[in-house]
N, C-alpha and C positions, 0 to 999 in steps of 0.2 A: 491505249489499250481501250478508254472509253472514247466513242468520238464525242467531239465539240458540242456537234448537234443536239446529241442525246442528253450531255449536260446541262444544256441550255433548255431542252423541251422539259425536264426534270424540274427543274430550277423555276421556270414559268409556271408552269403548273403547280407547283407548291406554293408560289406567292400569290397566284389567283386564287386558292384554295383559303390562305390566311387573310387576305383581302376581303373575301367572301365572308368569311367567318367575322370578321370585325365588324362588320356591315350587320349581320346577323345577329351579334351580341348588343349591337346598339340600339335592336328593338328593343330589349329588355332594359337597358340603360346605357346611355353614351358613355358614363363615367367608366363603366365596367369594360367597354369594348376598347377605351383608351388605355385601362390598365393590362389588358389582355393583348394589347399591341406593343405593349412596354414590355411586358414579360415575354413575350415570342420574339421579340429583338434581341434583348441582352439574353435569352436563353439560347436562342438559335445563332446568334452571331459571336456571342464571348464566350459563356459559359461552357457549352457542348465544344464548342472550337478548341477551349484549354482542356479539359475533362477527360473527352473522348478523343479528339482528333490526332491531338498530341501525341497520343498512345497508341495510335493505329500505326499497323506496319506498313500503311498506304502514306502516311506522312510526305515522305519524300517521293512517292511514286504516284501512283494514278487513281484517284477517287472518281467515282461515279459522279458524285455530285461536283466536283470540283473543288470542294470545300478545304483540301489540303493546302490550297495555295491562300487562301485567308488565314487558315491555323499556322502557316509556317512564316507569314509575314506577321503574326501578332505574337506568337509563343515560341518558346524552343520546345525542341521534339523531348518528349516525356519517356517513359518506359514502358514497351510493346507488351509487356507482362499486365500491366494495368487495364489494357483496353477492355477486356470482357467484363471484368467487375464494373468499372466505371459506364460501360455500357447499360448494364442492367441496372444499377443503383441511381443513374443520373440520365442517360441517352432515353431508356424506354419510359419510364415515366413522363419526362418532358415531352414526348412527341404525343405518348397518348392523353396527356393534358391539352397539348396544342391541338389536336384532332378530335377531341370529343367535347370540350368547353362548349365550342359554339352551338353544337346540336343540343347539347342540355339546354343551353341560354333559349335558342330558338321555340324549343318545346314549352320550356317554362313560359315564355312569351306568348306562345299559342294557347296554352291555358288559361292565360288569364284573360287575353282577349285576342281571338281568331282572326287573321286576315289572310287573305291570298298572298300577299306582298311577302309575309315573313314564311309562309308554306312554300312559294316559289323559291325563296332564298335559301331553304333549308333543302329543299331540293337540289338546286344547283350546288349547294355545299358539298352535299353527299356524292354527285356525279363526280365533281372535282376532285374530292378526295380520293374516290374509287379510282378516277383517273391517275392522280399522283401514287397512290399504293401502286396500280399496275404497271405506270412507268418506271416506278422505283425497282420492282421486279424484273421486269421487261431489260429495262438497261442497266440497272444497277447490281442486283443480287445475281443475274445469270450469268454474269462475267467477274463476280467477284470470289476470291479464294478462301473468305473469311466466314463462308456459312457457318462451320462449326465453331466459332467464337463471337458471332454478331448474334443477339438476339432475336432481330429481324429476319436473319438470315436461317435462324431454326426453323421459322414459321413460313417462310416464303416459300411458294409452290416452284419459282422460278430459281431458286439459290442452286449454284452449281456445286 
């Protein structure tokens, strides 16, 4: 259902966003950037795969990010009825934290000591996150039947 190239593109843009986010947080404090990276890795590789993906109707099917493949290798299928609640309680806050924390950290860094390096990194990060959100919508939400059950799909202009 979702082309492999689209899955790869979405994941590469997300990876680039997170990488630039780690760099951006390091301007504030390198230890914070390592803590952020640990949080993102644990949350997105394991916690969300267990809490959200195992309960998704696409667990055995076609996920626009391909994360159902990772989830099915790590965890047994959950109950589909838990998807929406888990997405609201865990998924949405995890994504909001993941995407917004680097922006906040870079703004704080610039308020204490403005540099064009931090400003450029912030601009790049915003472009990458915008690209990630656009790719998610264009490749993911537009072909997904979960728009009414997914908190992202409810606000995505591309949702089907």
